[in-house]
Structures are given as C-alpha cells and as structure tokens.
C-alpha positions as CSV (number, residue, x, y, z in Angstrom):
1,M,80.9,79.7,115.9
2,P,82.8,81.0,112.7
3,R,80.7,83.1,110.4
4,A,80.6,82.9,106.6
5,I,81.9,86.1,104.7
6,Q,78.7,86.0,102.8
7,E,76.6,86.0,105.8
8,V,78.4,88.9,107.4
9,K,78.1,90.9,104.0
10,E,74.4,90.2,103.8
11,R,73.8,91.3,107.4
12,M,75.8,94.5,106.7
13,L,73.8,95.3,103.4
14,S,70.6,94.9,105.5
15,A,71.7,97.1,108.5
16,W,69.5,100.1,107.4
17,H,66.4,98.2,106.4
18,D,63.4,99.4,108.4
19,V,65.4,101.9,110.4
20,E,62.9,104.7,110.9
21,V,65.0,106.6,113.7
22,L,68.6,106.5,114.4
23,V,70.8,108.1,117.0
24,A,74.6,107.5,116.9
25,E,77.8,108.9,118.1
26,A,81.6,108.0,117.5
27,V,85.1,109.3,118.3
28,E,88.0,109.3,115.7
29,K,91.6,109.4,116.6
30,A,94.1,110.0,114.1
31,Y,97.9,109.1,114.6
32,V,101.3,110.5,113.4
33,V,102.5,107.7,111.3
34,T,106.0,106.8,112.6
35,P,109.1,105.9,110.7
36,P,109.4,102.0,110.0
37,T,112.2,101.7,112.4
38,S,109.8,102.7,115.3
39,T,107.5,100.6,117.1
40,N,103.8,101.4,116.6
41,R,101.7,99.2,118.7
42,P,97.9,99.6,118.3
43,R,96.5,102.1,120.5
44,F,93.3,104.0,121.0
45,L,93.0,107.3,122.9
46,E,96.1,106.5,124.7
47,P,96.7,109.1,127.4
48,S,100.3,109.9,126.4
49,D,99.5,110.4,122.8
50,V,98.6,114.0,122.8
51,Q,99.8,115.1,119.3
52,I,96.5,114.9,117.7
53,L,93.3,115.2,120.0
54,P,90.2,113.0,119.0
55,Y,87.3,114.3,117.0
56,H,83.7,113.5,118.1
57,Y,80.8,112.9,115.7
58,R,77.0,112.7,116.4
59,A,74.1,111.8,114.1
60,W,70.4,111.8,114.1
61,W,68.0,110.3,111.5
62,Q,64.1,110.4,111.3
63,A,62.2,108.9,108.5
64,P,61.3,110.0,106.0
65,G,63.2,113.4,105.6
66,R,65.1,114.5,108.7
67,W,68.9,114.4,109.1
68,R,71.4,116.1,111.6
69,Y,75.1,115.6,111.6
70,D,77.4,117.3,114.2
71,R,81.0,117.1,113.3
72,E,84.2,118.4,115.1
73,I,86.8,120.0,112.9
74,R,90.1,121.7,113.8
75,G,90.3,125.5,114.4
76,R,93.4,127.7,113.9
77,D,95.0,126.2,116.7
78,L,95.8,122.4,116.7
79,D,93.9,121.8,119.9
80,E,90.9,123.9,119.0
81,R,87.8,122.0,118.2
82,I,84.8,123.6,116.3
83,T,81.5,121.9,115.9
84,L,79.5,122.1,112.5
85,S,76.0,121.2,112.8
86,F,74.3,120.3,109.5
87,V,70.4,119.8,109.6
88,I,67.9,118.8,107.0
89,D,64.2,119.0,107.5
90,N,62.7,117.7,104.3
91,D,63.5,120.4,101.7
92,R,65.2,122.9,104.0
93,W,68.8,122.8,105.5
94,A,71.0,124.8,107.8
95,V,74.6,125.0,108.9
96,R,75.5,126.1,112.3
97,R,79.2,126.8,113.6
98,D,79.3,126.3,117.4
99,G,75.6,127.0,117.5
100,D,75.7,130.1,115.4
101,L,73.6,130.0,112.2
102,R,76.2,130.3,109.2
103,S,73.9,129.3,106.1
104,Q,70.7,127.9,105.1
105,G,68.5,127.3,102.0
106,S,66.4,124.9,100.2
107,R,67.5,121.7,98.6
108,A,66.3,122.8,95.2
109,D,68.6,125.9,95.1
110,A,71.5,123.7,96.5
111,E,70.9,121.1,93.8
112,Q,70.8,124.0,91.2
113,E,74.1,125.3,92.5
114,Q,75.6,121.9,93.3
115,L,76.5,123.3,96.6
116,T,79.4,121.7,98.3
117,K,80.1,119.3,95.4
118,G,83.9,118.7,94.9
119,D,84.6,120.2,98.3
120,G,85.8,118.2,101.3
121,L,83.0,116.5,103.0
122,W,83.1,118.6,106.1
123,Y,79.3,118.4,107.0
124,G,77.3,117.0,104.0
125,R,75.7,117.7,100.8
126,P,72.7,120.1,100.7
127,Y,71.6,119.2,97.3
128,L,71.1,115.5,98.4
129,T,68.1,114.0,100.4
130,A,68.4,113.4,104.1
131,R,68.6,109.7,103.6
132,D,71.5,110.0,101.0
133,N,73.3,112.3,103.4
134,A,72.9,109.8,106.2
135,H,74.4,107.1,103.9
136,L,77.5,109.4,102.9
137,W,79.4,108.5,106.1
138,A,81.3,105.3,106.2
139,W,81.2,104.7,109.9
140,L,77.3,104.7,109.6
141,N,76.9,102.9,106.3
142,P,78.0,99.2,106.5
143,Q,76.8,98.9,102.9
144,L,79.7,100.8,101.6
145,W,82.1,98.3,103.0
146,A,80.2,95.2,102.0
147,S,79.8,96.6,98.5
148,S,83.3,97.8,97.8
149,C,85.7,95.5,99.9
150,S,87.0,92.1,99.8
151,F,86.6,90.5,103.2
152,V,88.8,88.0,105.3
153,I,87.1,87.0,108.6
154,N,89.6,87.0,111.5
155,D,87.7,85.4,114.4
156,T,90.1,83.8,116.7
157,T,89.7,81.9,120.1
158,V,92.1,84.3,121.6
159,P,91.3,88.0,121.6
160,L,93.6,90.4,119.4
161,P,96.0,92.6,121.2
162,D,93.9,95.7,120.7
163,D,90.5,94.1,120.6
164,I,88.1,96.1,122.8
165,Y,85.1,93.8,122.4
166,H,84.4,90.3,124.0
167,D,81.1,89.9,122.5
168,T,80.2,86.8,120.3
169,N,77.9,89.0,118.2
170,V,80.9,91.0,117.0
171,V,82.9,89.8,114.0
172,H,86.2,91.0,113.2
173,V,87.0,91.5,109.5
174,L,90.0,92.5,107.5
175,A,88.9,94.5,104.4
176,I,90.7,95.5,101.3
177,N,89.2,98.1,99.2
178,G,88.3,96.4,96.0
179,A,87.9,99.6,93.9
180,W,90.0,98.1,91.0
181,E,87.1,95.8,90.4
182,H,85.0,99.0,89.3
183,D,85.6,101.2,86.3
184,S,88.0,103.9,87.3
185,F,85.6,106.5,85.9
186,P,82.6,106.7,88.2
187,D,80.7,108.6,85.5
188,C,80.0,105.2,84.0
189,L,78.4,103.8,87.1
190,S,74.7,104.4,87.9
191,D,73.7,106.9,90.7
192,Q,72.8,103.9,92.9
193,Q,76.1,102.2,92.3
194,R,78.0,105.4,93.2
195,M,76.2,105.8,96.4
196,N,77.4,102.3,97.3
197,W,80.9,102.8,96.3
198,L,83.5,103.6,99.1
199,D,85.6,105.6,96.6
200,D,82.8,107.9,95.6
201,L,84.5,111.3,95.0
202,E,81.6,112.8,96.8
203,R,82.4,110.9,99.8
204,D,85.2,111.6,102.3
205,E,88.1,110.8,100.0
206,E,90.6,110.8,102.9
207,I,89.3,107.6,104.2
208,G,91.5,105.7,101.9
209,D,94.5,108.1,102.0
210,Y,97.8,105.8,102.8
211,V,95.6,102.8,104.0
212,N,96.7,99.4,103.0
213,F,93.7,97.6,104.6
214,F,90.9,98.3,107.1
215,Q,89.8,96.6,110.3
216,L,86.0,96.4,110.9
217,W,84.1,95.1,114.0
218,V,80.7,94.1,112.7
219,D,77.8,93.7,115.1
220,M,75.8,90.9,113.7
221,K,72.7,91.9,115.8
222,T,72.4,95.2,113.9
223,G,74.6,94.8,110.9
224,F,76.3,98.2,111.8
225,L,79.9,98.6,112.7
226,R,81.3,99.2,116.2
227,R,84.6,100.1,115.2
228,I,86.9,100.8,112.1
229,T,90.6,101.2,111.8
230,G,92.9,102.2,108.7
231,E,96.0,100.5,108.8
232,G,99.1,101.9,106.7
233,A,102.4,100.5,106.0
234,N,104.1,102.2,108.9
235,G,101.2,102.0,111.5
236,R,97.6,102.9,112.2
237,Q,96.3,106.0,110.2
238,W,93.2,106.4,112.2
239,D,90.8,104.6,114.5
240,I,86.9,105.2,114.6
241,L,85.1,103.8,117.7
242,V,81.3,103.9,117.6
243,Q,80.5,104.7,121.1
244,G,76.7,104.4,120.7
245,L,74.0,103.7,118.1
246,L,70.3,103.1,118.8
247,T,67.5,102.6,116.3
248,N,63.7,102.9,116.2
249,D,61.9,102.5,119.6
250,A,65.4,102.7,121.5
251,A,66.4,105.9,119.9
252,M,65.1,109.1,121.5
253,V,65.3,112.3,119.6
254,H,64.6,115.7,121.1
255,P,61.9,117.6,119.3
256,D,64.4,120.5,118.7
257,T,67.1,118.4,117.2
258,F,66.0,119.1,113.6
259,A,65.1,122.9,114.0
260,I,66.2,124.9,111.0
C-alpha cells in the first residue's frame, strides 16, 4: 500500500520518542566519483572496489545522560583505520583513540571553551548534552531529514536495481535538501531549529558535498533509517547501511560501555 509523504515524515519525526536505550551500528562506503563518460552502476561494498575501504560506526544511548559513539577514521595510510571512542556520562566526557585515553573533562569546561566548535565532526561536541550529541548524526536522526528535505516517495512494484530490502515496512524516499527555504544565516534560527537542520554548521558538513539528492530507506515500524545514499552528478558519493538498530528492551548495553 503506497504511503503518503506526510505519514512518512510524521513517523520519522517521532522515531526518538520514548527511546530510553539505543544500540546501533552502521557501515559507510565512499566512492571515487568517475568521469561522466564512465559507467557508474549502483554498488555497495563491491569486492572489486578496493580504492576506499568502508568505515564502521557504533552508537549507544542510555537516558537521560549517557552516550557513546565509536567512529573509524583514516590513519596516515589509506588502508589504516583508527577508532575514536567518545563517551559522555552525564557531566563528564572522554575521548579514546584505539582504546587509549586521549582527553577528558567536564561539559561545563568544554562549554566555556566551546571545545571542538567549528572543527570537523570527528567524534562529537563535548559542550553538548548526551542527547544532543546523539541527535547530531544524520544516520541516527530521521528528524533532520524530515525537517530539512523535500520528499518524493519512490515505492514501486518492481524492486530497484540496488534495493537490498524486500520489506513492505521499508519505504524508499528520494530527498532533496530544502535548505534554501531557511534563512542562509543560521544565527537567525532558534537553538531547536538549528538542531533540526541538516545544514547546521556544527553537524557533519561533508554530508551534502557534491550531492544532488539523497536516497533514504525509512523503516515505518521504527521511524529510523535503514540506509542512506548521497547521489552526485557523476555517480554515488557515499552509501551508509544501518546494519543494526535496537531500542529499549531489545537493546543490551554492557555496564562498562560508558566508563570514563
């Protein structure tokens, strides 16, 4: 049964409602954009594509004030992967690099220093609350897409060439960033509006680089995203596959997960 755009957006806007515990993981594949004359068929984790290895992400949330985000970044060598772990336990935070403690402190001090403000979003914002940090990441926050983008629902009776889902609860959406509908100077927006804005400068600014439109796979049972792709003029820029996402009773969190 076809879904209405408003129904999909409302489900996405309510995804985080009543979520007390969350455990999620995703893998991202970036692509070398080929010249227009080359064939660039949709692909995800294609074995022969070894130019850029995938990146892995894991997230844990426990209300009201605990958050952890493990993110792989590239080392000096193209094939080297380093894991940054950012942990918030109420008013304290810590950053580990491949398990080794690199920095820690209080949110009050980080807020005074505006620590990481204006920097690339490598791991998070120590001056924000745990919940606000959880909502910074576009693959984990459907509200950003529902608030910022214009949607076209692309449900068809025949699966798309690169569709990996055959689930009637998953809705395929084409999304165009509608940032031009907002004031181009985010200082004019309220704090809450900025947190719901995909182009917030304190978010990952690279998500929209060279992207003409996005593809979203929305799970209508949860409101969360199962997959996101960024599509450029010459081919796919990146592809994020949410490999697992559990909430509340289904989400098991080890007691040491948020250790500072």
